N, C-alpha and C positions, 0 to 999 in steps of 0.2 A: 506442564503448563503450556497452553496454546496461546501464543501472542498473535492475534489476528489483526492485520493492518491493511489499509487501503490507501492507494496513491490517487489523489484528485488531480488529474492531468487532462488538459484538452488534447484531443487527437490531432495529429499533424494534418494541416489543410492541404492534402493532395487528393485530387478528385479525378474521376473518370470524365470523359468527354461529355459536355452538356450538363454537368453537375457543378454545384458550388454553393457554399454558404458563407456568411460573413462571420466576424468574430463573435458577435452577440449570439448568433444561432449556435455556434460551436460551444460557447459557454453554457448555453441553455441545455445542450445535450449532456454536458458534465453534471449540471445541476439535477436533471431528471434521473440520470443514472445513480447519482448519490442518494437521491430520495428513495429510489428502489432498494438500494442496499440498506438504508436506514430502516425501512419497513420490515425487511427480513430479520435484521438484528433485533428489532423490538419484538417481533413475533416470537423469536426463540430466546429472548432475554439474554443476549450475549453482548458484552461491551468490547469495543475495539479502539484502535488508534487510527486517525485519519491524517495522512501527510498531504498537505495542500501545497501545490507548486507555487513558488514565490510570485511569479508574474500574474497569477490570477487571484491571489489571496484577497486583495482589497476589493475585488469584484464579487466575491462570494461571502462577504461578511455576515449577512443575515443567515445564510446557510450554515456557516461555521458556528454561529451562536446557537442555532437549532441543534447542531450535532452535540455541542457541549451540554445543552439543556437536556438531552436524552442520556447523558451520563458518559459519553465517549470522550476521548482525548483528541485535541488538535495539536499537530506538530507541523513542521515545515518541510517541504521537499525542494532541494536545490538542484536545478538542472544545470544552469550556467550563469548564476546571478553573482553580482559583486557583493562584497561585505556590506557596502553602504545600502544596497537595495534590500539585502536580507534584514539588516537592522531596522530599516523603515517598515518593512512588511511585518516583522515581529512586533514592533511597537503598535502598529495600526490594529492588528488582530487582538493584541492584549488589551488595548484601550477599548475596543468595541465589545469584546466578550467578557472582560473583567477577569480573565484567567491568564496565568503565566504560561508561556510556551517553553517547554523544557527540551523537546526533541528536535533533531534535524535528521533528514535522510539525504544521502548523496549517492548517486549511481557511479559517477566517476569522481574520485576524490578531488575536490577543488579548494576546500578550506582546511587548514591545519587544525589540530586539536587546540593549539594556543588561540587561534582566531575564534573558534567556536566558544571557548571559555570566555573570551573578551566580550562576545556578543550575548552572553548570558545563558547559553545552553548547558544542559546537564548530561545529555547523552547524544550519541550519533549512531544512526542505523545505516551501515554501508551495504549497498547492494551492487550487483555486477550486471553487465550487459547480458541480455538473454535473446540471442538470435536462433535461427533454425538448428544450428549444430551445437551451440553451447549448452542448452538446457539438459541434454542427456549425456554430457561429457562427465566422466567420473572424476570427482574432485577429492583431494585429500588436504585438509587444513583444519585448524582449530575452530570450533564453534562455540568456544567459551567467551563470556563477557569479560573484558579486561578494563581496567581503569588507568587512565593516563592524564596527569595534570588536572585531576578533578572531573574529567569527562569519561563517562562509561561508553565504551566502544562495543556495539552490538553487531556481531557478524551475521551474514546470511546463513540460515540453517541448511544443513545437508543431511540427507538420510545416511545413518552410519552403516547401512548394509548395501544399498544400491549406489551410494555416493551421488545421488541426484539432488540438486539444489531445490529448495522450496520457493521457486520464483513464480511470477504471474503466469508465464507460459506453461509451466508444468501443471499448474492447477487447471488450466484451460483444456489441455489436450489429453491428460492421463485419464483413463477410466476411473470412476470414483471408487470402485471396489479395490483397485490397486492402490489408489491414493490414500484412502483411509487406513488401509493396512500399513502403509509406509509411515503415516503419522503415528499410529498406535505403537509401532515398533520403535520409532524415534523417541517418543515420550518415555518408554520403558528404559531406554538407554541414556538419554540426556535429561537435563533439568527442564528444558523448554524447547519448543519448536516455533520459529518465527515464520509466519506465512504472510505473503502480501499479494494483492491484486491491484490492477489499475482500473480506474473508473471507466475508461473508454472501452474496456473489454465487454461491457454490458450494453454496447451500442448495436443497434440494427444497422449494420454497414450497408446493406442493400438499399435501405430507405434513403440514405443521405448521399449515396454515390461516392463514398470514400474510396480512394485507390489504396488497396491494402493486399498484402500477399495472401495467397490462399490458405496458408497454414495459420495465419492470424484470424481468419474468418471462422475457422473450424470451432464449433462450440461457443461462438460469441453470442451477444445479444440475449435472447430469451433462454437459450440453452445454458449460458453462463449463469443466469439468474437461478435456473433450476438446479444447477450443480451446487451453487452456494446454499440454496435452501436445503438440499439433501445433506450437505456437509454440516450445516448448523444443527439439523435434526440428529445427525449421527453423534455430534458432540454431546448433546443433551441426553440422548438415549444411553450413552456410555458413561454419563456423569463425569465428563472430563472438565477440568478447570480451565478457565480462560481469564485473561487479564489485559488491561491496558498496559502499554509499554512502561509508563512512568511508575505505575503501581508495582510492577514486577521488579523493576530495577532498583527502586528506592524503598 
């Protein structure tokens, strides 16, 4: 089973000299990138889970409702928000969309399982930092879903052969021939593979003058869109199953 997920996150506002955009324009980039992702998912008839960052959730409510209307799942992404802010964002999204939010994603653990349970979540998807050295570091740890205090804890997937994690950076930089082979071998070995990308990876960084490391520019923007298009086509051509997070876990 392929669990395809996307993090809806604004890019950090660091710019080259003589460039700059305000918060509204930065949010608009995230919206446009998400719309592009949605069109590809609809074209290939693939459902996924979108994790929206807490601080922008209330500013993207119409988009989140549209995502749900197309059959996808909405969950929350906690960068560094308090329990109170998370509870408020969760309630606002649920009230606007009419759907219960079951999932939370955290890059660096900030809320305990007990706190997540109190806030009404059913699962947490923990991911790790991905800098220039980390993505290709060989890792050895369990990739099985475990349950603790009523919360399903979903780990970041790792290739059982190369031990490379399935993070956003790996999808962006690896040749697709190698990447799809890695996915195929993982599915044969494990019950599922969790894949995630960030919405800002689909940005044309040269157009907006963002200050970004060269290795993060590689295959970004249109090239990232083309890679996702190819990957979705490959999924369908090989008749591989995909699922929203909540459907697979429960």
